[in-house]
mmCIF file of the N, C-alpha and C atoms, coordinates in Angstrom:
data_MODEL
# 
_entry.id   MODEL 
# 
loop_
_atom_site.group_PDB 
_atom_site.id 
_atom_site.type_symbol 
_atom_site.label_atom_id 
_atom_site.label_alt_id 
_atom_site.label_comp_id 
_atom_site.label_asym_id 
_atom_site.label_entity_id 
_atom_site.label_seq_id 
_atom_site.pdbx_PDB_ins_code 
_atom_site.Cartn_x 
_atom_site.Cartn_y 
_atom_site.Cartn_z 
_atom_site.occupancy 
_atom_site.B_iso_or_equiv 
_atom_site.pdbx_formal_charge 
_atom_site.auth_seq_id 
_atom_site.auth_comp_id 
_atom_site.auth_asym_id 
_atom_site.auth_atom_id 
_atom_site.pdbx_PDB_model_num 
ATOM 1   N N  . HIS A 1 1  ? 130.574 94.682  110.685 1.00 0.00 ? 1  HIS A N  1 
ATOM 2   C CA . HIS A 1 1  ? 130.363 94.031  109.129 1.00 0.00 ? 1  HIS A CA 1 
ATOM 3   C C  . HIS A 1 1  ? 128.550 94.900  108.698 1.00 0.00 ? 1  HIS A C  1 
ATOM 4   N N  . HIS A 1 2  ? 127.973 94.576  111.027 1.00 0.00 ? 2  HIS A N  1 
ATOM 5   C CA . HIS A 1 2  ? 126.893 95.798  110.297 1.00 0.00 ? 2  HIS A CA 1 
ATOM 6   C C  . HIS A 1 2  ? 127.006 97.164  108.967 1.00 0.00 ? 2  HIS A C  1 
ATOM 7   N N  . LEU A 1 3  ? 127.555 97.449  109.555 1.00 0.00 ? 3  LEU A N  1 
ATOM 8   C CA . LEU A 1 3  ? 127.554 98.886  109.025 1.00 0.00 ? 3  LEU A CA 1 
ATOM 9   C C  . LEU A 1 3  ? 127.918 98.512  107.046 1.00 0.00 ? 3  LEU A C  1 
ATOM 10  N N  . HIS A 1 4  ? 128.550 97.768  106.722 1.00 0.00 ? 4  HIS A N  1 
ATOM 11  C CA . HIS A 1 4  ? 129.241 97.526  105.435 1.00 0.00 ? 4  HIS A CA 1 
ATOM 12  C C  . HIS A 1 4  ? 127.292 97.238  104.776 1.00 0.00 ? 4  HIS A C  1 
ATOM 13  N N  . SER A 1 5  ? 127.005 95.815  106.115 1.00 0.00 ? 5  SER A N  1 
ATOM 14  C CA . SER A 1 5  ? 125.752 95.454  104.868 1.00 0.00 ? 5  SER A CA 1 
ATOM 15  C C  . SER A 1 5  ? 124.787 96.443  104.842 1.00 0.00 ? 5  SER A C  1 
ATOM 16  N N  . THR A 1 6  ? 124.278 97.661  105.984 1.00 0.00 ? 6  THR A N  1 
ATOM 17  C CA . THR A 1 6  ? 123.218 98.664  105.909 1.00 0.00 ? 6  THR A CA 1 
ATOM 18  C C  . THR A 1 6  ? 124.099 100.089 104.678 1.00 0.00 ? 6  THR A C  1 
ATOM 19  N N  . GLY A 1 7  ? 125.072 99.842  104.374 1.00 0.00 ? 7  GLY A N  1 
ATOM 20  C CA . GLY A 1 7  ? 125.469 100.628 102.821 1.00 0.00 ? 7  GLY A CA 1 
ATOM 21  C C  . GLY A 1 7  ? 125.263 99.849  101.564 1.00 0.00 ? 7  GLY A C  1 
ATOM 22  N N  . VAL A 1 8  ? 125.030 98.543  101.445 1.00 0.00 ? 8  VAL A N  1 
ATOM 23  C CA . VAL A 1 8  ? 124.883 97.737  100.554 1.00 0.00 ? 8  VAL A CA 1 
ATOM 24  C C  . VAL A 1 8  ? 123.325 97.971  100.322 1.00 0.00 ? 8  VAL A C  1 
ATOM 25  N N  . MET A 1 9  ? 122.255 97.703  101.470 1.00 0.00 ? 9  MET A N  1 
ATOM 26  C CA . MET A 1 9  ? 121.254 97.854  101.597 1.00 0.00 ? 9  MET A CA 1 
ATOM 27  C C  . MET A 1 9  ? 120.460 99.267  100.749 1.00 0.00 ? 9  MET A C  1 
ATOM 28  N N  . VAL A 1 10 ? 121.444 100.116 101.750 1.00 0.00 ? 10 VAL A N  1 
ATOM 29  C CA . VAL A 1 10 ? 121.027 101.196 100.689 1.00 0.00 ? 10 VAL A CA 1 
ATOM 30  C C  . VAL A 1 10 ? 121.225 101.646 99.487  1.00 0.00 ? 10 VAL A C  1 
ATOM 31  N N  . LEU A 1 11 ? 122.476 101.439 98.852  1.00 0.00 ? 11 LEU A N  1 
ATOM 32  C CA . LEU A 1 11 ? 122.838 101.306 97.289  1.00 0.00 ? 11 LEU A CA 1 
ATOM 33  C C  . LEU A 1 11 ? 121.829 100.748 96.782  1.00 0.00 ? 11 LEU A C  1 
ATOM 34  N N  . SER A 1 12 ? 121.303 99.243  97.587  1.00 0.00 ? 12 SER A N  1 
ATOM 35  C CA . SER A 1 12 ? 120.630 98.236  96.072  1.00 0.00 ? 12 SER A CA 1 
ATOM 36  C C  . SER A 1 12 ? 118.552 98.936  95.641  1.00 0.00 ? 12 SER A C  1 
ATOM 37  N N  . ALA A 1 13 ? 118.531 99.473  97.313  1.00 0.00 ? 13 ALA A N  1 
ATOM 38  C CA . ALA A 1 13 ? 117.736 100.200 97.325  1.00 0.00 ? 13 ALA A CA 1 
ATOM 39  C C  . ALA A 1 13 ? 117.113 101.465 96.464  1.00 0.00 ? 13 ALA A C  1 
ATOM 40  N N  . HIS A 1 14 ? 118.104 102.137 96.107  1.00 0.00 ? 14 HIS A N  1 
ATOM 41  C CA . HIS A 1 14 ? 118.323 103.497 95.204  1.00 0.00 ? 14 HIS A CA 1 
ATOM 42  C C  . HIS A 1 14 ? 119.115 102.931 93.550  1.00 0.00 ? 14 HIS A C  1 
ATOM 43  N N  . ARG A 1 15 ? 118.760 101.999 93.557  1.00 0.00 ? 15 ARG A N  1 
ATOM 44  C CA . ARG A 1 15 ? 119.738 101.601 92.389  1.00 0.00 ? 15 ARG A CA 1 
ATOM 45  C C  . ARG A 1 15 ? 118.359 101.718 90.913  1.00 0.00 ? 15 ARG A C  1 
ATOM 46  N N  . SER A 1 16 ? 118.568 102.688 90.109  1.00 0.00 ? 16 SER A N  1 
ATOM 47  C CA . SER A 1 16 ? 117.488 101.838 89.094  1.00 0.00 ? 16 SER A CA 1 
ATOM 48  C C  . SER A 1 16 ? 117.485 101.019 88.400  1.00 0.00 ? 16 SER A C  1 
ATOM 49  N N  . ASP A 1 17 ? 117.229 100.204 87.950  1.00 0.00 ? 17 ASP A N  1 
ATOM 50  C CA . ASP A 1 17 ? 116.894 99.125  86.684  1.00 0.00 ? 17 ASP A CA 1 
ATOM 51  C C  . ASP A 1 17 ? 117.505 99.606  85.493  1.00 0.00 ? 17 ASP A C  1 
ATOM 52  N N  . TRP A 1 18 ? 117.649 101.009 84.567  1.00 0.00 ? 18 TRP A N  1 
ATOM 53  C CA . TRP A 1 18 ? 118.711 101.363 83.488  1.00 0.00 ? 18 TRP A CA 1 
ATOM 54  C C  . TRP A 1 18 ? 120.057 101.767 83.979  1.00 0.00 ? 18 TRP A C  1 
ATOM 55  N N  . ASN A 1 19 ? 120.760 101.680 83.053  1.00 0.00 ? 19 ASN A N  1 
ATOM 56  C CA . ASN A 1 19 ? 122.059 102.465 82.995  1.00 0.00 ? 19 ASN A CA 1 
ATOM 57  C C  . ASN A 1 19 ? 122.229 102.700 81.690  1.00 0.00 ? 19 ASN A C  1 
ATOM 58  N N  . TYR A 1 20 ? 123.763 102.647 81.725  1.00 0.00 ? 20 TYR A N  1 
ATOM 59  C CA . TYR A 1 20 ? 124.760 102.890 79.693  1.00 0.00 ? 20 TYR A CA 1 
ATOM 60  C C  . TYR A 1 20 ? 125.252 101.594 79.451  1.00 0.00 ? 20 TYR A C  1 
ATOM 61  N N  . VAL A 1 21 ? 125.082 101.055 80.386  1.00 0.00 ? 21 VAL A N  1 
ATOM 62  C CA . VAL A 1 21 ? 126.170 99.292  80.230  1.00 0.00 ? 21 VAL A CA 1 
ATOM 63  C C  . VAL A 1 21 ? 125.128 98.175  80.006  1.00 0.00 ? 21 VAL A C  1 
ATOM 64  N N  . ASP A 1 22 ? 124.683 97.607  81.496  1.00 0.00 ? 22 ASP A N  1 
ATOM 65  C CA . ASP A 1 22 ? 123.571 96.197  80.673  1.00 0.00 ? 22 ASP A CA 1 
ATOM 66  C C  . ASP A 1 22 ? 122.509 97.111  80.777  1.00 0.00 ? 22 ASP A C  1 
ATOM 67  N N  . PHE A 1 23 ? 121.612 97.236  80.421  1.00 0.00 ? 23 PHE A N  1 
ATOM 68  C CA . PHE A 1 23 ? 120.268 98.322  80.299  1.00 0.00 ? 23 PHE A CA 1 
ATOM 69  C C  . PHE A 1 23 ? 120.452 99.648  79.866  1.00 0.00 ? 23 PHE A C  1 
ATOM 70  N N  . GLY A 1 24 ? 121.564 99.618  78.890  1.00 0.00 ? 24 GLY A N  1 
ATOM 71  C CA . GLY A 1 24 ? 121.346 101.122 77.567  1.00 0.00 ? 24 GLY A CA 1 
ATOM 72  C C  . GLY A 1 24 ? 120.861 101.467 76.973  1.00 0.00 ? 24 GLY A C  1 
ATOM 73  N N  . PRO A 1 25 ? 120.712 102.545 75.899  1.00 0.00 ? 25 PRO A N  1 
ATOM 74  C CA . PRO A 1 25 ? 119.877 102.929 75.491  1.00 0.00 ? 25 PRO A CA 1 
ATOM 75  C C  . PRO A 1 25 ? 118.951 102.288 74.062  1.00 0.00 ? 25 PRO A C  1 
ATOM 76  N N  . GLU A 1 26 ? 119.323 101.254 74.032  1.00 0.00 ? 26 GLU A N  1 
ATOM 77  C CA . GLU A 1 26 ? 119.211 100.644 72.805  1.00 0.00 ? 26 GLU A CA 1 
ATOM 78  C C  . GLU A 1 26 ? 118.033 99.188  73.442  1.00 0.00 ? 26 GLU A C  1 
ATOM 79  N N  . LEU A 1 27 ? 118.167 99.396  74.862  1.00 0.00 ? 27 LEU A N  1 
ATOM 80  C CA . LEU A 1 27 ? 116.883 98.570  75.428  1.00 0.00 ? 27 LEU A CA 1 
ATOM 81  C C  . LEU A 1 27 ? 116.058 99.614  76.010  1.00 0.00 ? 27 LEU A C  1 
ATOM 82  N N  . TRP A 1 28 ? 116.242 100.640 76.339  1.00 0.00 ? 28 TRP A N  1 
ATOM 83  C CA . TRP A 1 28 ? 114.938 101.514 76.931  1.00 0.00 ? 28 TRP A CA 1 
ATOM 84  C C  . TRP A 1 28 ? 113.740 101.754 76.320  1.00 0.00 ? 28 TRP A C  1 
ATOM 85  N N  . LEU A 1 29 ? 113.813 101.595 74.986  1.00 0.00 ? 29 LEU A N  1 
ATOM 86  C CA . LEU A 1 29 ? 112.211 100.949 74.509  1.00 0.00 ? 29 LEU A CA 1 
ATOM 87  C C  . LEU A 1 29 ? 111.326 99.778  74.591  1.00 0.00 ? 29 LEU A C  1 
ATOM 88  N N  . GLN A 1 30 ? 112.613 98.764  74.876  1.00 0.00 ? 30 GLN A N  1 
ATOM 89  C CA . GLN A 1 30 ? 111.482 97.658  75.331  1.00 0.00 ? 30 GLN A CA 1 
ATOM 90  C C  . GLN A 1 30 ? 111.475 97.706  76.835  1.00 0.00 ? 30 GLN A C  1 
ATOM 91  N N  . ARG A 1 31 ? 111.908 98.057  77.263  1.00 0.00 ? 31 ARG A N  1 
ATOM 92  C CA . ARG A 1 31 ? 111.808 98.447  79.328  1.00 0.00 ? 31 ARG A CA 1 
ATOM 93  C C  . ARG A 1 31 ? 109.994 99.327  79.340  1.00 0.00 ? 31 ARG A C  1 
ATOM 94  N N  . TYR A 1 32 ? 110.880 100.781 78.633  1.00 0.00 ? 32 TYR A N  1 
ATOM 95  C CA . TYR A 1 32 ? 109.762 101.758 78.596  1.00 0.00 ? 32 TYR A CA 1 
ATOM 96  C C  . TYR A 1 32 ? 109.139 102.434 77.985  1.00 0.00 ? 32 TYR A C  1 
ATOM 97  N N  . PRO A 1 33 ? 107.988 101.361 76.790  1.00 0.00 ? 33 PRO A N  1 
ATOM 98  C CA . PRO A 1 33 ? 107.851 101.725 75.815  1.00 0.00 ? 33 PRO A CA 1 
ATOM 99  C C  . PRO A 1 33 ? 106.633 102.864 75.615  1.00 0.00 ? 33 PRO A C  1 
ATOM 100 N N  . ASN A 1 34 ? 106.191 103.583 76.869  1.00 0.00 ? 34 ASN A N  1 
ATOM 101 C CA . ASN A 1 34 ? 105.838 104.881 77.209  1.00 0.00 ? 34 ASN A CA 1 
ATOM 102 C C  . ASN A 1 34 ? 105.844 106.042 76.884  1.00 0.00 ? 34 ASN A C  1 
ATOM 103 N N  . TYR A 1 35 ? 107.621 105.917 76.996  1.00 0.00 ? 35 TYR A N  1 
ATOM 104 C CA . TYR A 1 35 ? 108.604 107.112 76.826  1.00 0.00 ? 35 TYR A CA 1 
ATOM 105 C C  . TYR A 1 35 ? 109.194 106.358 75.339  1.00 0.00 ? 35 TYR A C  1 
ATOM 106 N N  . ALA A 1 36 ? 108.690 106.424 74.604  1.00 0.00 ? 36 ALA A N  1 
ATOM 107 C CA . ALA A 1 36 ? 109.067 106.145 72.879  1.00 0.00 ? 36 ALA A CA 1 
ATOM 108 C C  . ALA A 1 36 ? 109.741 107.181 71.926  1.00 0.00 ? 36 ALA A C  1 
ATOM 109 N N  . GLY A 1 37 ? 109.706 108.542 72.519  1.00 0.00 ? 37 GLY A N  1 
ATOM 110 C CA . GLY A 1 37 ? 110.316 110.094 71.878  1.00 0.00 ? 37 GLY A CA 1 
ATOM 111 C C  . GLY A 1 37 ? 111.329 109.301 71.186  1.00 0.00 ? 37 GLY A C  1 
ATOM 112 N N  . GLN A 1 38 ? 111.629 110.016 70.770  1.00 0.00 ? 38 GLN A N  1 
ATOM 113 C CA . GLN A 1 38 ? 112.885 110.813 69.844  1.00 0.00 ? 38 GLN A CA 1 
ATOM 114 C C  . GLN A 1 38 ? 114.143 110.958 70.381  1.00 0.00 ? 38 GLN A C  1 
ATOM 115 N N  . GLN A 1 39 ? 113.450 111.797 71.369  1.00 0.00 ? 39 GLN A N  1 
ATOM 116 C CA . GLN A 1 39 ? 114.845 112.427 72.352  1.00 0.00 ? 39 GLN A CA 1 
ATOM 117 C C  . GLN A 1 39 ? 114.246 112.576 73.842  1.00 0.00 ? 39 GLN A C  1 
ATOM 118 N N  . GLN A 1 40 ? 114.212 111.305 73.900  1.00 0.00 ? 40 GLN A N  1 
ATOM 119 C CA . GLN A 1 40 ? 113.559 111.432 75.161  1.00 0.00 ? 40 GLN A CA 1 
ATOM 120 C C  . GLN A 1 40 ? 114.470 109.848 76.262  1.00 0.00 ? 40 GLN A C  1 
ATOM 121 N N  . LEU A 1 41 ? 115.398 110.008 77.279  1.00 0.00 ? 41 LEU A N  1 
ATOM 122 C CA . LEU A 1 41 ? 115.767 109.271 78.363  1.00 0.00 ? 41 LEU A CA 1 
ATOM 123 C C  . LEU A 1 41 ? 115.429 109.087 79.414  1.00 0.00 ? 41 LEU A C  1 
ATOM 124 N N  . PRO A 1 42 ? 115.496 108.080 80.211  1.00 0.00 ? 42 PRO A N  1 
ATOM 125 C CA . PRO A 1 42 ? 115.250 107.983 81.843  1.00 0.00 ? 42 PRO A CA 1 
ATOM 126 C C  . PRO A 1 42 ? 115.923 108.658 82.288  1.00 0.00 ? 42 PRO A C  1 
ATOM 127 N N  . ILE A 1 43 ? 114.950 109.010 83.544  1.00 0.00 ? 43 ILE A N  1 
ATOM 128 C CA . ILE A 1 43 ? 115.817 109.780 84.236  1.00 0.00 ? 43 ILE A CA 1 
ATOM 129 C C  . ILE A 1 43 ? 115.368 109.274 85.800  1.00 0.00 ? 43 ILE A C  1 
ATOM 130 N N  . ASN A 1 44 ? 116.579 109.324 86.642  1.00 0.00 ? 44 ASN A N  1 
ATOM 131 C CA . ASN A 1 44 ? 115.918 108.114 87.798  1.00 0.00 ? 44 ASN A CA 1 
ATOM 132 C C  . ASN A 1 44 ? 116.101 109.825 88.874  1.00 0.00 ? 44 ASN A C  1 
ATOM 133 N N  . ILE A 1 45 ? 114.890 109.793 89.530  1.00 0.00 ? 45 ILE A N  1 
ATOM 134 C CA . ILE A 1 45 ? 114.726 110.961 90.219  1.00 0.00 ? 45 ILE A CA 1 
ATOM 135 C C  . ILE A 1 45 ? 114.109 110.136 91.827  1.00 0.00 ? 45 ILE A C  1 
ATOM 136 N N  . VAL A 1 46 ? 115.414 109.695 92.853  1.00 0.00 ? 46 VAL A N  1 
ATOM 137 C CA . VAL A 1 46 ? 115.236 109.275 94.349  1.00 0.00 ? 46 VAL A CA 1 
ATOM 138 C C  . VAL A 1 46 ? 114.379 110.608 94.957  1.00 0.00 ? 46 VAL A C  1 
ATOM 139 N N  . THR A 1 47 ? 112.856 110.256 95.023  1.00 0.00 ? 47 THR A N  1 
ATOM 140 C CA . THR A 1 47 ? 111.889 110.780 95.462  1.00 0.00 ? 47 THR A CA 1 
ATOM 141 C C  . THR A 1 47 ? 112.394 110.908 97.299  1.00 0.00 ? 47 THR A C  1 
ATOM 142 N N  . PRO A 1 48 ? 112.494 110.444 97.483  1.00 0.00 ? 48 PRO A N  1 
ATOM 143 C CA . PRO A 1 48 ? 112.683 110.827 98.871  1.00 0.00 ? 48 PRO A CA 1 
ATOM 144 C C  . PRO A 1 48 ? 114.168 111.560 99.383  1.00 0.00 ? 48 PRO A C  1 
ATOM 145 N N  . CYS A 1 49 ? 114.975 111.780 98.144  1.00 0.00 ? 49 CYS A N  1 
ATOM 146 C CA . CYS A 1 49 ? 116.471 113.033 98.594  1.00 0.00 ? 49 CYS A CA 1 
ATOM 147 C C  . CYS A 1 49 ? 115.687 114.109 97.973  1.00 0.00 ? 49 CYS A C  1 
ATOM 148 N N  . THR A 1 50 ? 114.259 114.069 97.078  1.00 0.00 ? 50 THR A N  1 
ATOM 149 C CA . THR A 1 50 ? 114.248 115.158 96.368  1.00 0.00 ? 50 THR A CA 1 
ATOM 150 C C  . THR A 1 50 ? 113.657 116.381 97.420  1.00 0.00 ? 50 THR A C  1 
ATOM 151 N N  . ILE A 1 51 ? 114.045 117.597 96.839  1.00 0.00 ? 51 ILE A N  1 
ATOM 152 C CA . ILE A 1 51 ? 113.887 118.331 97.896  1.00 0.00 ? 51 ILE A CA 1 
ATOM 153 C C  . ILE A 1 51 ? 113.318 119.602 96.748  1.00 0.00 ? 51 ILE A C  1 
ATOM 154 N N  . TYR A 1 52 ? 111.696 119.879 97.255  1.00 0.00 ? 52 TYR A N  1 
ATOM 155 C CA . TYR A 1 52 ? 110.528 120.918 96.218  1.00 0.00 ? 52 TYR A CA 1 
ATOM 156 C C  . TYR A 1 52 ? 111.162 122.636 96.759  1.00 0.00 ? 52 TYR A C  1 
ATOM 157 N N  . ARG A 1 53 ? 111.079 123.018 95.466  1.00 0.00 ? 53 ARG A N  1 
ATOM 158 C CA . ARG A 1 53 ? 111.213 124.738 95.707  1.00 0.00 ? 53 ARG A CA 1 
ATOM 159 C C  . ARG A 1 53 ? 110.149 124.671 94.182  1.00 0.00 ? 53 ARG A C  1 
ATOM 160 N N  . GLU A 1 54 ? 108.863 126.053 94.470  1.00 0.00 ? 54 GLU A N  1 
ATOM 161 C CA . GLU A 1 54 ? 108.355 126.824 93.467  1.00 0.00 ? 54 GLU A CA 1 
ATOM 162 C C  . GLU A 1 54 ? 109.523 127.390 92.812  1.00 0.00 ? 54 GLU A C  1 
ATOM 163 N N  . PHE A 1 55 ? 109.290 127.112 91.600  1.00 0.00 ? 55 PHE A N  1 
ATOM 164 C CA . PHE A 1 55 ? 109.628 127.931 90.592  1.00 0.00 ? 55 PHE A CA 1 
ATOM 165 C C  . PHE A 1 55 ? 109.009 128.941 89.332  1.00 0.00 ? 55 PHE A C  1 
ATOM 166 N N  . PRO A 1 56 ? 108.916 130.265 88.880  1.00 0.00 ? 56 PRO A N  1 
ATOM 167 C CA . PRO A 1 56 ? 108.448 131.357 88.083  1.00 0.00 ? 56 PRO A CA 1 
ATOM 168 C C  . PRO A 1 56 ? 108.252 130.284 87.132  1.00 0.00 ? 56 PRO A C  1 
ATOM 169 N N  . PRO A 1 57 ? 107.244 130.146 86.041  1.00 0.00 ? 57 PRO A N  1 
ATOM 170 C CA . PRO A 1 57 ? 107.524 129.713 84.923  1.00 0.00 ? 57 PRO A CA 1 
ATOM 171 C C  . PRO A 1 57 ? 108.601 130.495 84.031  1.00 0.00 ? 57 PRO A C  1 
ATOM 172 N N  . PHE A 1 58 ? 109.117 129.823 83.087  1.00 0.00 ? 58 PHE A N  1 
ATOM 173 C CA . PHE A 1 58 ? 109.672 130.170 81.907  1.00 0.00 ? 58 PHE A CA 1 
ATOM 174 C C  . PHE A 1 58 ? 109.895 129.571 80.294  1.00 0.00 ? 58 PHE A C  1 
ATOM 175 N N  . ASN A 1 59 ? 110.855 130.724 79.580  1.00 0.00 ? 59 ASN A N  1 
ATOM 176 C CA . ASN A 1 59 ? 110.386 129.555 78.337  1.00 0.00 ? 59 ASN A CA 1 
ATOM 177 C C  . ASN A 1 59 ? 111.974 129.379 77.881  1.00 0.00 ? 59 ASN A C  1 
ATOM 178 N N  . PHE A 1 60 ? 112.075 128.686 76.847  1.00 0.00 ? 60 PHE A N  1 
ATOM 179 C CA . PHE A 1 60 ? 113.649 128.075 76.544  1.00 0.00 ? 60 PHE A CA 1 
ATOM 180 C C  . PHE A 1 60 ? 113.352 128.103 75.218  1.00 0.00 ? 60 PHE A C  1 
ATOM 181 N N  . ARG A 1 61 ? 114.461 127.782 73.992  1.00 0.00 ? 61 ARG A N  1 
ATOM 182 C CA . ARG A 1 61 ? 114.631 127.979 72.912  1.00 0.00 ? 61 ARG A CA 1 
ATOM 183 C C  . ARG A 1 61 ? 115.480 126.599 72.564  1.00 0.00 ? 61 ARG A C  1 
ATOM 184 N N  . ILE A 1 62 ? 115.393 125.869 71.861  1.00 0.00 ? 62 ILE A N  1 
ATOM 185 C CA . ILE A 1 62 ? 116.883 124.639 71.686  1.00 0.00 ? 62 ILE A CA 1 
ATOM 186 C C  . ILE A 1 62 ? 116.873 125.063 69.918  1.00 0.00 ? 62 ILE A C  1 
ATOM 187 N N  . LEU A 1 63 ? 118.018 125.539 69.703  1.00 0.00 ? 63 LEU A N  1 
ATOM 188 C CA . LEU A 1 63 ? 118.643 125.447 68.795  1.00 0.00 ? 63 LEU A CA 1 
ATOM 189 C C  . LEU A 1 63 ? 117.920 125.729 67.443  1.00 0.00 ? 63 LEU A C  1 
ATOM 190 N N  . HIS A 1 64 ? 116.735 125.733 66.416  1.00 0.00 ? 64 HIS A N  1 
ATOM 191 C CA . HIS A 1 64 ? 115.927 125.863 65.839  1.00 0.00 ? 64 HIS A CA 1 
ATOM 192 C C  . HIS A 1 64 ? 114.854 125.634 65.878  1.00 0.00 ? 64 HIS A C  1 
ATOM 193 N N  . TYR A 1 65 ? 114.432 125.016 67.014  1.00 0.00 ? 65 TYR A N  1 
ATOM 194 C CA . TYR A 1 65 ? 113.115 124.618 67.785  1.00 0.00 ? 65 TYR A CA 1 
ATOM 195 C C  . TYR A 1 65 ? 112.359 125.590 67.817  1.00 0.00 ? 65 TYR A C  1 
ATOM 196 N N  . GLU A 1 66 ? 111.204 126.102 68.307  1.00 0.00 ? 66 GLU A N  1 
ATOM 197 C CA . GLU A 1 66 ? 110.063 126.992 68.494  1.00 0.00 ? 66 GLU A CA 1 
ATOM 198 C C  . GLU A 1 66 ? 110.156 127.145 69.936  1.00 0.00 ? 66 GLU A C  1 
ATOM 199 N N  . ILE A 1 67 ? 109.901 128.673 70.416  1.00 0.00 ? 67 ILE A N  1 
ATOM 200 C CA . ILE A 1 67 ? 110.093 128.442 72.354  1.00 0.00 ? 67 ILE A CA 1 
ATOM 201 C C  . ILE A 1 67 ? 109.138 127.853 72.839  1.00 0.00 ? 67 ILE A C  1 
ATOM 202 N N  . MET A 1 68 ? 109.343 127.158 73.717  1.00 0.00 ? 68 MET A N  1 
ATOM 203 C CA . MET A 1 68 ? 108.515 126.682 74.838  1.00 0.00 ? 68 MET A CA 1 
ATOM 204 C C  . MET A 1 68 ? 107.778 127.460 76.382  1.00 0.00 ? 68 MET A C  1 
ATOM 205 N N  . ASP A 1 69 ? 107.483 127.209 76.089  1.00 0.00 ? 69 ASP A N  1 
ATOM 206 C CA . ASP A 1 69 ? 106.946 127.456 78.100  1.00 0.00 ? 69 ASP A CA 1 
ATOM 207 C C  . ASP A 1 69 ? 106.841 126.301 78.642  1.00 0.00 ? 69 ASP A C  1 
ATOM 208 N N  . VAL A 1 70 ? 107.289 126.287 79.714  1.00 0.00 ? 70 VAL A N  1 
ATOM 209 C CA . VAL A 1 70 ? 107.717 125.315 81.353  1.00 0.00 ? 70 VAL A CA 1 
ATOM 210 C C  . VAL A 1 70 ? 107.663 125.885 82.285  1.00 0.00 ? 70 VAL A C  1 
ATOM 211 N N  . GLN A 1 71 ? 106.802 124.403 83.172  1.00 0.00 ? 71 GLN A N  1 
ATOM 212 C CA . GLN A 1 71 ? 106.732 124.958 84.680  1.00 0.00 ? 71 GLN A CA 1 
ATOM 213 C C  . GLN A 1 71 ? 106.852 123.985 84.907  1.00 0.00 ? 71 GLN A C  1 
ATOM 214 N N  . LEU A 1 72 ? 107.626 124.385 86.108  1.00 0.00 ? 72 LEU A N  1 
ATOM 215 C CA . LEU A 1 72 ? 107.666 122.955 87.239  1.00 0.00 ? 72 LEU A CA 1 
ATOM 216 C C  . LEU A 1 72 ? 107.654 122.558 88.224  1.00 0.00 ? 72 LEU A C  1 
# 
């Protein structure tokens, strides 16, 4: 019983407050007005599980859009 309770606590601690069902894309603008771009969506990055690495700068092209320089 204790292990089951711990598992539920861990899942709820890492649960994001957006999804594609209850809080779908039509509500993202209301909940996240700072991210109201035309081609943006929230990403749930679980920081304690993140592995940090250095990557060299790179560029990419999206269909007919201009090339963008990107640094991670």
